[in-house]
C-alpha positions as CSV (number, residue, x, y, z in Angstrom):
1,M,52.0,53.2,19.3
2,K,50.6,56.3,17.7
3,P,49.9,58.8,20.0
4,S,46.0,59.8,20.3
5,P,45.0,62.9,18.6
6,Q,44.4,66.1,20.9
7,P,41.0,67.1,21.3
8,S,39.8,70.0,19.4
9,P,39.9,73.4,21.3
10,V,36.2,74.5,22.7
11,I,35.1,77.9,23.9
12,A,32.1,77.7,26.0
13,I,29.8,80.8,26.2
14,D,27.1,80.9,28.7
15,G,24.7,83.7,30.1
16,P,21.2,85.3,30.2
17,A,19.2,86.5,27.4
18,A,20.4,89.5,25.5
19,A,23.6,89.6,27.3
20,G,25.6,89.6,24.0
21,K,26.9,86.3,24.2
22,G,25.5,85.3,20.5
23,T,27.2,88.4,19.1
24,L,30.4,87.6,20.8
25,A,30.4,83.7,19.8
26,R,30.0,84.4,16.2
27,R,32.6,87.1,16.1
28,L,35.2,84.5,18.1
29,A,34.3,81.7,15.7
30,A,34.6,83.8,12.7
31,H,38.0,85.4,14.0
32,L,39.4,82.0,15.1
33,D,38.0,80.0,12.1
34,F,35.9,77.8,14.6
35,A,32.5,76.2,14.0
36,Y,29.7,77.9,16.0
37,L,26.5,76.5,17.6
38,D,24.0,78.6,18.9
39,T,22.5,75.7,21.3
40,G,19.6,78.1,21.9
41,L,18.3,77.4,18.6
42,L,18.2,73.7,19.6
43,Y,15.6,74.4,22.5
44,R,13.8,77.0,20.6
45,A,13.1,74.9,17.7
46,V,11.9,71.9,20.0
47,G,9.7,74.6,22.3
48,T,8.3,75.9,18.7
49,R,7.3,72.6,17.3
50,A,6.0,71.0,20.7
51,H,3.7,74.2,21.1
52,A,2.9,74.2,17.4
53,D,2.0,70.6,17.0
54,G,1.1,69.8,20.4
55,C,3.6,66.9,20.6
56,D,5.9,65.6,23.5
57,P,8.8,67.9,23.9
58,V,11.1,64.8,24.1
59,V,9.9,63.5,20.9
60,A,10.2,66.7,19.2
61,A,13.9,66.9,20.8
62,A,14.7,63.2,19.5
63,T,13.6,64.1,16.2
64,L,15.1,67.5,15.6
65,T,17.1,67.9,12.3
66,P,19.7,70.6,11.5
67,S,17.2,72.0,8.8
68,D,14.9,72.7,11.7
69,L,17.3,75.5,13.0
70,E,17.0,77.4,9.9
71,D,13.5,78.7,10.7
72,P,13.7,82.6,11.1
73,A,10.9,82.5,13.5
74,L,13.1,80.8,16.0
75,R,14.7,84.5,16.8
76,L,11.6,85.9,17.9
77,D,10.4,86.3,21.4
78,A,7.7,83.8,21.4
79,A,10.4,81.0,20.4
80,A,12.5,82.3,23.1
81,Q,9.8,81.8,25.8
82,A,9.0,78.3,24.5
83,A,12.7,77.4,24.8
84,S,12.8,78.5,28.3
85,R,9.8,76.1,29.4
86,V,11.2,73.2,27.6
87,A,14.8,73.4,28.8
88,A,13.4,72.6,32.4
89,D,12.5,69.1,31.1
90,P,15.4,66.8,31.9
91,A,14.4,64.4,29.2
92,V,14.6,67.3,26.7
93,R,18.1,68.1,27.8
94,Q,19.5,64.5,27.7
95,A,18.0,64.4,24.0
96,L,19.9,67.3,23.0
97,L,23.2,66.7,25.0
98,N,24.5,64.3,22.5
99,F,24.0,66.4,19.5
100,Q,25.7,69.4,21.2
101,R,28.7,67.1,22.5
102,R,29.4,65.6,19.0
103,F,29.9,69.2,17.7
104,A,32.0,70.1,20.1
105,E,34.3,67.0,19.7
106,T,34.4,67.0,16.2
107,P,33.4,70.5,14.6
108,P,32.1,70.1,11.2
109,Q,33.8,71.0,8.0
110,G,37.3,70.9,9.2
111,A,36.9,73.6,11.7
112,K,40.1,74.0,13.8
113,G,37.7,74.1,17.1
114,A,34.4,75.1,18.1
115,V,32.5,77.9,20.2
116,L,29.1,77.1,21.7
117,D,26.9,79.6,23.3
118,G,24.0,78.7,25.7
119,R,23.3,78.6,29.5
120,D,25.0,75.3,30.4
121,I,27.9,75.0,27.9
122,G,30.4,75.3,30.7
123,T,28.8,73.5,33.6
124,V,27.3,70.4,31.8
125,V,27.6,70.1,27.8
126,C,31.6,71.0,27.9
127,P,32.7,70.9,31.6
128,A,36.3,70.3,30.3
129,A,36.0,73.3,27.5
130,T,39.4,75.3,27.0
131,L,37.8,78.6,27.7
132,K,34.6,79.2,29.6
133,L,33.2,82.7,29.3
134,F,30.1,84.0,31.4
135,I,28.5,86.9,29.5
136,T,26.1,89.1,31.7
137,A,24.6,92.7,31.9
138,S,21.9,94.2,33.9
139,L,18.2,93.3,33.7
140,E,17.7,96.8,32.5
141,E,20.5,96.7,29.9
142,R,19.2,93.3,28.6
143,A,15.8,94.4,28.5
144,A,16.6,97.5,26.6
145,R,18.4,95.5,24.2
146,R,15.7,93.0,23.4
147,L,13.3,95.8,22.8
148,K,15.3,97.6,20.2
149,E,15.8,94.2,18.8
150,L,12.2,93.7,18.5
151,R,11.2,96.9,17.4
152,Q,13.7,96.7,14.3
153,R,12.0,93.7,13.5
154,G,8.6,95.5,13.3
155,S,7.2,94.0,16.5
156,E,5.1,96.8,18.6
157,A,6.7,95.2,21.8
158,I,6.0,97.2,25.1
159,D,8.9,98.0,27.4
160,T,7.3,97.0,30.4
161,D,6.3,93.6,28.6
162,V,9.7,92.8,27.6
163,L,11.1,93.8,31.2
164,R,8.5,91.4,32.9
165,D,9.1,88.6,30.3
166,M,12.9,88.8,30.7
167,R,12.6,88.7,34.6
168,E,10.3,85.8,34.4
169,R,12.6,83.8,32.0
170,D,15.7,84.7,34.0
171,A,13.8,83.4,37.2
172,R,13.1,80.0,35.4
173,D,16.6,79.6,33.9
174,C,18.0,79.9,37.3
175,A,15.7,78.4,39.6
176,R,15.3,75.1,37.6
177,A,16.5,71.9,39.2
178,V,18.5,70.6,36.2
179,A,21.2,72.7,34.9
180,P,20.4,76.2,36.4
181,L,21.8,78.8,34.8
182,E,25.1,79.8,36.4
183,P,28.6,80.5,35.9
184,A,31.2,77.6,36.0
185,A,33.7,78.0,38.9
186,E,36.6,78.7,36.5
187,S,34.7,81.1,34.0
188,V,35.7,84.3,33.1
189,V,32.7,86.6,33.8
190,V,32.3,89.7,31.6
191,D,29.7,92.4,32.2
192,T,28.8,94.0,28.9
193,S,26.5,96.8,30.8
194,G,27.7,99.9,28.9
195,L,30.3,98.2,26.7
196,S,30.6,98.2,23.2
197,P,31.1,94.8,21.2
198,D,34.5,95.9,20.5
199,A,35.3,96.1,24.1
200,V,33.6,92.7,24.8
201,F,35.4,90.8,22.3
202,A,39.0,92.5,23.5
203,A,38.1,90.9,26.7
204,A,37.4,87.5,25.4
205,L,40.5,87.4,23.1
206,A,42.6,88.4,26.2
207,A,40.9,85.5,28.3
208,W,41.7,83.4,25.1
209,H,45.2,84.7,24.9
210,A,45.9,84.0,28.7
211,R,45.2,80.5,28.1
212,G,48.3,80.3,26.1
213,F,46.4,80.3,22.3
214,S,47.0,82.8,19.7
215,E,44.9,83.3,16.5
């Protein structure tokens, strides 16, 4: 009997907003020749459409297409806030779960593996992931990063507003009944406060090598 093919390796990266998980995920995917999925964009797209069109978030999730993830407005803070609200809906999460799992199990374009970042990748989406990373940083550090990002985009954001919004979003993400934001038991936790992107990348690669993998 022909042996079953080995599943593709998966790196699950979770953490709060502006901790640096997206930057790390993209860099790891490029370095390892893995496919990359920013799962937060799925929720941002659903939240944005539900708000703009006034439709049921579950309907928005069920009809989401890959092209919906290409909207530049999904990178704005308003989309992030909308995502946090719809992400608490169990039906929305279920509608998007299969999409994420298919991506992880069968990486597109022949990629050797997959990197997914979000808030429940290691705990819910890919509980059997090859490597689980939880990327965090202090609230003040993350708010400063988000403020810098917004101002670079031309937004006249106010530091106290950014800090308040991030604190409120953290509270929603951590307190929701379904898939709250928390590290998986076996996650490697990396606090990026005061660390350069290179240092964070080195820590992640070290964790990958510790699992017996090389580039």
